[in-house]
Residue frames as qw, qx, qy, qz and C-alpha x, y, z in Angstrom:
[[0.050, -0.274, 0.718, -0.638, 113.08, 31.36, -18.34],
 [0.456, -0.334, -0.803, -0.189, 110.77, 28.87, -16.67],
 [0.281, -0.292, 0.366, -0.838, 108.24, 29.77, -14.01],
 [0.187, -0.299, -0.929, 0.109, 106.04, 27.70, -11.72],
 [0.267, -0.058, 0.076, -0.959, 102.59, 29.28, -11.60],
 [0.378, 0.321, 0.782, -0.378, 98.92, 28.59, -10.99],
 [0.154, -0.064, -0.626, -0.762, 96.70, 28.09, -14.03],
 [0.482, 0.113, 0.429, -0.756, 93.00, 28.75, -13.41],
 [0.234, -0.112, -0.879, -0.400, 90.57, 26.00, -14.36],
 [0.033, 0.402, 0.810, -0.426, 86.91, 25.45, -13.53],
 [0.069, 0.715, 0.609, 0.337, 83.57, 27.13, -14.06],
 [0.042, -0.632, 0.026, -0.774, 82.53, 30.69, -13.29],
 [0.486, -0.614, 0.248, -0.571, 82.64, 31.41, -9.56],
 [0.945, -0.277, 0.169, -0.042, 84.10, 27.92, -8.95],
 [0.364, 0.776, -0.515, 0.018, 87.83, 28.34, -9.50],
 [0.925, -0.269, 0.193, 0.184, 90.34, 25.58, -9.26],
 [0.146, 0.875, -0.438, -0.145, 94.03, 25.89, -10.03],
 [0.969, 0.109, -0.025, 0.220, 96.69, 23.65, -11.52],
 [0.383, -0.774, 0.373, 0.340, 100.33, 24.06, -10.62],
 [0.831, 0.505, 0.155, 0.174, 102.19, 24.16, -13.93],
 [0.474, -0.480, 0.332, 0.660, 105.68, 24.84, -15.26],
 [0.553, 0.729, 0.356, 0.189, 105.72, 27.13, -18.31],
 [0.476, 0.278, 0.050, 0.833, 107.73, 29.85, -20.00],
 [0.144, -0.459, -0.393, 0.784, 107.48, 33.19, -18.19],
 [0.164, 0.333, -0.182, -0.911, 106.43, 35.18, -21.25],
 [0.133, -0.177, -0.869, -0.443, 104.00, 32.61, -22.67],
 [0.548, -0.301, -0.128, -0.770, 100.24, 32.94, -22.46],
 [0.401, -0.210, 0.774, -0.444, 98.73, 30.98, -19.61],
 [0.825, 0.269, 0.165, -0.469, 96.34, 29.32, -22.10],
 [0.546, 0.534, -0.632, -0.135, 99.20, 27.57, -23.91],
 [0.939, -0.181, -0.291, 0.012, 100.05, 23.99, -22.99],
 [0.386, -0.834, 0.388, -0.068, 102.47, 23.99, -20.04],
 [0.322, 0.538, -0.779, 0.035, 105.79, 22.18, -19.95],
 [0.387, -0.088, -0.903, 0.167, 104.52, 20.00, -17.09],
 [0.569, -0.583, -0.181, -0.551, 101.53, 19.75, -14.75],
 [0.262, 0.316, -0.753, 0.514, 102.72, 19.42, -11.14],
 [0.118, -0.314, -0.841, 0.424, 99.47, 19.22, -9.19],
 [0.172, -0.637, -0.490, -0.570, 96.34, 21.09, -8.20],
 [0.116, -0.099, -0.518, 0.842, 94.99, 23.55, -5.61],
 [0.202, -0.657, -0.647, -0.330, 91.39, 24.16, -4.54],
 [0.084, 0.341, -0.278, 0.894, 91.00, 27.59, -2.87],
 [0.618, -0.461, -0.147, -0.620, 87.63, 26.74, -1.26],
 [0.921, -0.350, -0.168, -0.024, 88.78, 23.63, 0.60],
 [0.152, -0.855, 0.496, -0.019, 92.46, 24.76, 0.76],
 [0.912, -0.072, 0.392, 0.101, 93.37, 21.31, -0.56],
 [0.282, 0.801, -0.475, -0.228, 96.72, 21.31, -2.36],
 [0.923, -0.046, 0.366, 0.112, 98.08, 18.20, -4.03],
 [0.297, 0.842, -0.417, -0.168, 101.53, 18.59, -5.56],
 [0.952, 0.139, -0.136, 0.236, 104.10, 16.14, -6.91],
 [0.415, -0.877, 0.182, 0.160, 106.85, 17.20, -4.52],
 [0.729, -0.185, 0.438, 0.493, 109.66, 15.38, -6.32],
 [0.481, 0.560, 0.419, 0.529, 108.91, 17.12, -9.61],
 [0.106, -0.982, -0.108, -0.113, 108.53, 20.51, -7.89],
 [0.574, -0.689, 0.307, 0.319, 111.96, 20.11, -6.32],
 [0.690, 0.140, 0.476, 0.528, 113.39, 19.00, -9.68],
 [0.310, 0.783, 0.323, 0.431, 112.08, 22.10, -11.49],
 [0.303, -0.951, 0.062, 0.022, 113.29, 24.38, -8.70],
 [0.696, -0.428, 0.401, 0.414, 116.72, 22.71, -8.99],
 [0.598, 0.397, 0.458, 0.524, 116.75, 23.26, -12.75],
 [0.230, -0.061, 0.027, 0.971, 116.12, 26.98, -12.23],
 [0.173, -0.612, -0.587, -0.501, 112.35, 27.51, -12.48],
 [0.023, 0.098, -0.409, 0.907, 111.19, 30.42, -10.32],
 [0.096, -0.568, -0.816, 0.057, 107.86, 30.17, -8.44],
 [0.109, -0.667, -0.199, -0.710, 105.46, 33.11, -8.38],
 [0.109, -0.361, 0.544, -0.749, 104.99, 34.68, -4.93],
 [0.774, -0.172, 0.105, -0.600, 101.67, 32.89, -4.38],
 [0.916, 0.136, -0.378, -0.020, 103.12, 29.53, -5.39],
 [0.367, 0.407, -0.621, 0.560, 106.18, 30.16, -3.21],
 [0.389, -0.330, 0.445, -0.736, 103.94, 30.80, -0.20],
 [0.913, -0.045, -0.077, -0.398, 101.93, 27.63, -0.92],
 [0.798, 0.269, -0.500, 0.203, 105.10, 25.55, -1.17],
 [0.097, 0.399, -0.608, 0.679, 106.44, 27.01, 2.10],
 [0.644, -0.252, 0.239, -0.682, 103.09, 26.31, 3.80],
 [0.964, 0.046, -0.144, -0.219, 103.15, 22.66, 2.65],
 [0.642, -0.598, 0.460, 0.136, 106.81, 22.24, 3.62],
 [0.864, 0.439, 0.130, 0.208, 108.05, 21.49, 0.11],
 [0.507, 0.511, -0.201, 0.665, 110.61, 24.29, 0.37],
 [0.510, -0.542, -0.418, 0.521, 112.01, 26.06, 3.40],
 [0.255, 0.138, 0.043, 0.956, 112.32, 29.73, 4.19],
 [0.156, 0.417, 0.456, -0.771, 110.01, 32.61, 5.00],
 [0.397, 0.680, 0.612, 0.068, 106.90, 33.50, 3.06],
 [0.290, 0.122, 0.261, 0.913, 107.10, 36.32, 0.50],
 [0.182, 0.553, 0.395, -0.710, 105.00, 39.43, 0.92],
 [0.336, 0.456, 0.682, 0.462, 102.61, 39.87, -1.99],
 [0.018, 0.375, 0.066, -0.924, 102.04, 43.41, -3.24],
 [0.281, 0.583, 0.735, 0.201, 98.75, 44.20, -4.92],
 [0.101, 0.217, 0.183, 0.953, 97.90, 47.37, -6.78],
 [0.091, 0.523, 0.630, -0.568, 95.26, 49.51, -5.14],
 [0.243, 0.666, 0.558, 0.430, 92.55, 51.08, -7.25],
 [0.168, 0.059, -0.114, 0.977, 92.79, 54.84, -7.40],
 [0.003, 0.669, 0.691, -0.274, 89.81, 56.43, -5.67],
 [0.155, 0.479, 0.296, 0.812, 88.34, 59.34, -7.57],
 [0.013, -0.196, -0.497, 0.845, 87.31, 62.21, -5.29],
 [0.012, -0.629, -0.741, -0.237, 83.55, 62.66, -5.21],
 [0.021, 0.147, -0.089, 0.985, 82.42, 66.26, -5.30],
 [0.082, 0.483, 0.779, -0.392, 79.32, 66.80, -3.17],
 [0.097, 0.634, 0.529, 0.556, 76.40, 68.50, -4.88],
 [0.122, -0.035, -0.302, 0.945, 76.21, 72.10, -3.67],
 [0.035, -0.698, -0.715, 0.021, 72.81, 73.06, -2.35],
 [0.132, 0.739, 0.178, 0.636, 71.62, 76.68, -2.80],
 [0.524, -0.840, -0.091, -0.109, 71.55, 77.29, 0.98],
 [0.766, -0.488, 0.183, 0.376, 75.19, 76.26, 1.45],
 [0.660, 0.496, 0.176, 0.537, 76.64, 77.81, -1.72],
 [0.396, -0.354, -0.107, 0.840, 79.05, 80.72, -1.17],
 [0.202, 0.770, 0.226, -0.561, 77.97, 84.22, -2.10],
 [0.034, 0.505, -0.565, -0.652, 80.09, 84.27, -5.27],
 [0.088, 0.116, 0.944, 0.295, 78.41, 81.14, -6.61],
 [0.179, 0.653, 0.667, -0.310, 74.98, 82.52, -5.79],
 [0.135, 0.713, -0.095, -0.681, 75.82, 85.70, -7.74],
 [0.012, 0.262, -0.792, -0.552, 76.86, 83.67, -10.79],
 [0.114, 0.361, 0.925, 0.041, 73.67, 81.64, -10.59],
 [0.166, 0.730, 0.404, -0.526, 71.59, 84.84, -10.34],
 [0.104, 0.575, -0.404, -0.704, 73.31, 86.26, -13.45],
 [0.029, -0.012, 0.923, 0.382, 72.60, 83.08, -15.42],
 [0.133, 0.559, 0.792, -0.205, 68.95, 83.16, -14.37],
 [0.150, 0.735, 0.110, -0.652, 68.68, 86.82, -15.43],
 [0.053, 0.388, -0.654, -0.647, 70.18, 86.02, -18.86],
 [0.074, 0.227, 0.953, 0.189, 67.74, 83.18, -19.39],
 [0.150, 0.690, 0.591, -0.391, 64.77, 85.42, -18.52],
 [0.097, 0.660, -0.177, -0.723, 66.01, 88.13, -20.91],
 [0.077, 0.245, -0.777, -0.575, 66.08, 85.75, -23.87]]
């Protein structure tokens, strides 16, 4: 199955993207079936070969959600934009360090027992 996706090019911290047609399960580093244009995220400049994009969509290539939204924004295809879902990082709960003044009585008793054992040895 063919997919229209963005392939990252450029240096570190200076990304640029090429709009390419490739197999869905292939690595993005492999040569694409066809290069359809480019997109610069800093200047928001998108240059696409609209005829070829329409051809590949007609053949059955599916755009990724980001590419779909770019094509809708540029007027290459019609319809509403697609909502993009991103995974959220799971936040690990941070346990505050218990100070001796605020520790409950049970914890203070355990600490006192440990201190007594250390002094005995």
